C-alpha positions as CSV (number, residue, x, y, z in Angstrom):
1,M,13.6,7.3,-16.3
2,S,16.6,4.3,-15.3
3,A,16.0,2.0,-12.3
4,F,14.6,3.6,-9.5
5,E,15.9,1.7,-5.9
6,V,12.8,0.9,-4.3
7,V,12.9,-0.9,-0.3
8,V,10.5,-3.7,0.1
9,V,9.4,-4.4,3.6
10,P,9.3,-8.4,4.2
11,T,5.8,-8.4,6.5
12,G,6.6,-11.8,7.1
13,T,3.3,-12.8,5.6
14,A,3.4,-11.4,2.2
15,N,3.9,-13.3,-1.0
16,L,6.9,-10.9,-2.3
17,A,7.6,-12.8,-5.4
18,S,5.0,-10.7,-7.2
19,V,5.1,-7.5,-5.6
20,L,8.9,-7.5,-6.3
21,A,8.8,-8.6,-9.9
22,G,5.7,-6.1,-10.3
23,L,8.0,-3.2,-9.3
24,R,10.5,-4.4,-11.9
25,R,8.0,-4.2,-14.5
26,A,7.4,-0.5,-13.2
27,G,11.3,0.8,-13.9
28,G,11.9,-0.2,-9.8
29,A,15.2,-1.3,-8.8
30,P,13.3,-3.5,-5.2
31,R,15.3,-4.7,-2.7
32,L,14.2,-5.8,0.7
33,A,14.4,-4.0,4.0
34,E,17.2,-5.4,6.4
35,G,15.8,-3.0,9.5
36,P,14.2,0.1,10.4
37,R,17.2,2.2,9.1
38,D,16.5,1.0,5.6
39,V,12.7,2.5,6.0
40,D,14.0,5.7,7.4
41,R,16.6,6.3,4.6
42,A,15.4,5.3,1.4
43,A,13.5,7.5,-1.0
44,A,10.8,4.8,-1.4
45,V,9.0,2.1,0.1
46,V,6.5,-0.4,-0.8
47,V,4.7,-2.5,2.4
48,P,3.1,-5.8,0.7
49,G,0.3,-7.5,2.2
50,V,-1.0,-10.8,2.4
51,G,-1.9,-12.8,5.1
52,S,-3.0,-12.1,8.5
53,Y,-3.5,-9.0,10.4
54,A,-2.4,-9.6,13.8
55,A,0.7,-11.7,12.4
56,A,2.1,-8.9,9.9
57,L,2.0,-6.7,12.8
58,E,3.8,-9.0,15.2
59,S,6.5,-9.4,12.7
60,L,7.0,-5.9,11.8
61,R,6.8,-4.7,15.6
62,S,9.3,-7.4,16.6
63,S,11.5,-6.0,13.8
64,G,11.1,-2.8,14.7
65,L,9.7,-2.1,11.3
66,A,6.3,-0.8,12.7
67,E,7.1,2.5,13.8
68,A,9.6,3.2,11.0
69,I,6.1,2.8,8.3
70,R,4.2,4.1,10.8
71,D,6.7,7.8,11.0
72,R,7.1,7.7,6.8
73,V,3.0,7.8,6.2
74,L,2.7,9.9,8.6
75,S,5.5,12.7,7.4
76,G,4.1,11.8,3.9
77,R,7.5,10.1,2.3
78,P,7.0,7.9,-0.4
79,T,5.2,4.9,0.9
80,L,3.0,2.4,-1.7
81,L,1.1,-0.5,0.9
82,V,-0.5,-3.0,-1.0
83,C,-4.0,-5.1,0.3
84,L,-3.1,-6.0,4.3
85,G,-0.7,-2.9,3.7
86,L,-3.3,-0.5,3.9
87,Q,-5.4,-2.4,6.5
88,L,-2.5,-2.0,8.8
89,L,-2.1,1.6,8.9
90,G,-5.6,1.6,10.3
91,E,-6.2,1.5,14.2
92,S,-8.2,-1.9,14.4
93,S,-9.4,-4.7,12.5
94,E,-12.4,-7.2,12.7
95,E,-9.9,-9.8,12.1
96,S,-8.1,-9.3,15.0
97,P,-9.9,-7.6,17.4
98,C,-7.0,-7.3,20.4
99,V,-4.5,-6.0,18.0
100,D,-3.6,-2.9,17.7
101,G,-3.2,-1.4,14.1
102,L,-0.2,1.1,12.9
103,G,-2.8,4.0,13.8
104,A,-1.3,6.2,11.1
105,V,-5.1,6.7,10.0
106,S,-8.5,6.9,11.8
107,V,-10.1,4.2,10.4
108,A,-11.2,0.8,11.4
109,V,-11.6,-2.4,9.2
110,E,-14.5,-4.5,9.0
111,R,-14.9,-7.8,7.6
112,F,-17.6,-7.9,4.2
113,A,-20.9,-8.5,5.2
114,D,-22.8,-12.1,5.5
115,D,-24.6,-11.9,2.4
116,V,-21.5,-11.8,-0.2
117,V,-18.7,-14.1,-1.0
118,V,-16.2,-13.7,0.9
119,P,-13.2,-13.4,0.2
120,Q,-13.6,-11.1,-2.7
121,L,-11.2,-12.6,-5.5
122,G,-10.9,-11.2,-8.9
123,W,-11.5,-7.7,-10.8
124,N,-13.3,-4.9,-9.6
125,R,-13.9,-1.5,-10.7
126,V,-11.9,1.2,-8.9
127,E,-13.4,4.8,-9.3
128,P,-11.3,7.7,-7.8
129,D,-12.9,11.3,-6.7
130,E,-11.3,14.0,-8.3
131,A,-8.8,14.6,-5.5
132,C,-6.9,11.3,-6.1
133,R,-3.5,12.1,-8.3
134,F,-2.4,8.6,-8.4
135,V,-5.7,6.3,-9.2
136,R,-7.6,6.5,-12.3
137,P,-10.6,5.1,-13.0
138,G,-10.0,1.1,-13.7
139,H,-10.5,-2.6,-12.8
140,A,-8.3,-4.0,-10.7
141,Y,-7.4,-6.9,-8.5
142,F,-8.7,-7.9,-5.7
143,A,-8.4,-10.5,-2.4
144,N,-9.8,-9.9,0.9
145,S,-12.5,-10.4,3.3
146,F,-11.8,-7.5,5.0
147,R,-12.3,-3.9,4.1
148,I,-12.6,0.4,5.2
149,V,-16.0,0.9,4.7
150,H,-15.5,5.4,4.6
151,S,-12.4,7.3,4.1
152,P,-10.4,8.5,6.3
153,E,-10.6,12.2,6.2
154,G,-7.9,14.3,4.9
155,W,-7.1,11.6,2.4
156,A,-8.1,11.2,-1.3
157,S,-9.7,8.2,-2.2
158,A,-11.0,5.5,-4.8
159,T,-13.9,3.0,-3.7
160,S,-14.9,0.2,-5.5
161,V,-18.5,-2.0,-4.2
162,H,-19.2,-5.5,-3.2
163,G,-22.0,-5.8,-0.9
164,G,-21.8,-1.7,-0.7
165,S,-19.5,0.8,-1.3
166,F,-15.8,0.3,0.0
167,V,-12.7,1.9,-0.2
168,A,-10.4,0.7,-2.8
169,A,-7.5,2.8,-2.2
170,I,-6.4,6.4,-0.6
171,E,-3.8,8.7,-0.9
172,R,-1.8,11.6,0.7
173,G,0.9,13.6,-0.7
174,A,3.2,10.6,-2.0
175,V,1.6,8.1,0.3
176,L,-0.9,5.7,-2.1
177,A,-2.6,2.7,0.4
178,C,-4.1,0.3,-2.5
179,Q,-6.9,-2.7,-1.2
180,F,-6.0,-3.9,-4.4
181,H,-2.7,-5.4,-5.7
182,P,-1.5,-3.5,-8.5
183,E,0.9,-5.8,-9.4
184,L,-1.9,-8.1,-10.3
185,S,-3.9,-5.8,-12.4
186,G,-2.2,-6.0,-15.9
187,A,-1.4,-2.5,-17.5
188,W,-3.7,-0.4,-15.4
189,G,-1.9,-1.6,-12.3
190,L,1.3,-1.1,-14.1
191,D,0.9,2.5,-15.0
192,L,-0.4,3.4,-11.3
193,T,2.6,1.8,-9.9
194,R,4.7,3.6,-12.7
195,R,3.0,7.2,-12.0
196,W,3.7,6.6,-8.0
197,L,7.6,5.3,-9.2
198,E,7.8,8.6,-10.9
199,A,6.4,11.2,-8.2
200,A,8.8,9.3,-5.8
201,C,11.7,9.7,-8.0
202,T,11.5,13.1,-8.2
203,P,13.0,14.9,-5.3
204,A,15.9,12.3,-6.2
205,K,16.7,14.4,-9.3
206,A,17.7,17.2,-7.2
207,A,19.7,15.3,-4.6
208,S,23.7,15.1,-4.5
209,D,25.8,13.8,-7.1
210,G,25.6,10.6,-4.6
211,G,22.0,10.2,-5.1
212,R,20.2,7.5,-7.0
213,S,18.3,9.3,-9.6
214,C,15.8,9.0,-12.8
């Protein structure tokens, strides 16, 4: 697979360097989105996530990117969302009770219970259900204080355990949203990113001569 262009959304809070490096290792050619049009037109989009729920949403809404991301996810177009990126898809978060999420998935984000170490920092086992297309069993790197407890209806999901079971990833069509960081998850995360990139790349093979192919 030759390098495949991937548009990365600057949320205003994320550490973009590790995400860009991870995409390059997986065979992607990432570039930053300059506006909603880039997100709408891209064959593949990545929404990274580190930082505050409210700050990320404020940045995305002020730049017009929030609606573009929501539309992509609802239409099932190739989109990878990482850590906070997954949480932004929901309707609300206990981190910022008065802030509405993107509302693309009918879930609420909750804080881990007080009787476990928060934030969860480090490696944890990921177990996908049989419907998962991208995620396979293995260990991923997490850095989170909040999580989704219940898998949303209509999505395949993977789970991990930290003070109880929680959602580690959800998938539907070409959309993959991970609570963990694939770019920090070694060979397992690299393989996951490659599988998603290859799936995103497939429609481009049938595109016109002016499109990028793999």
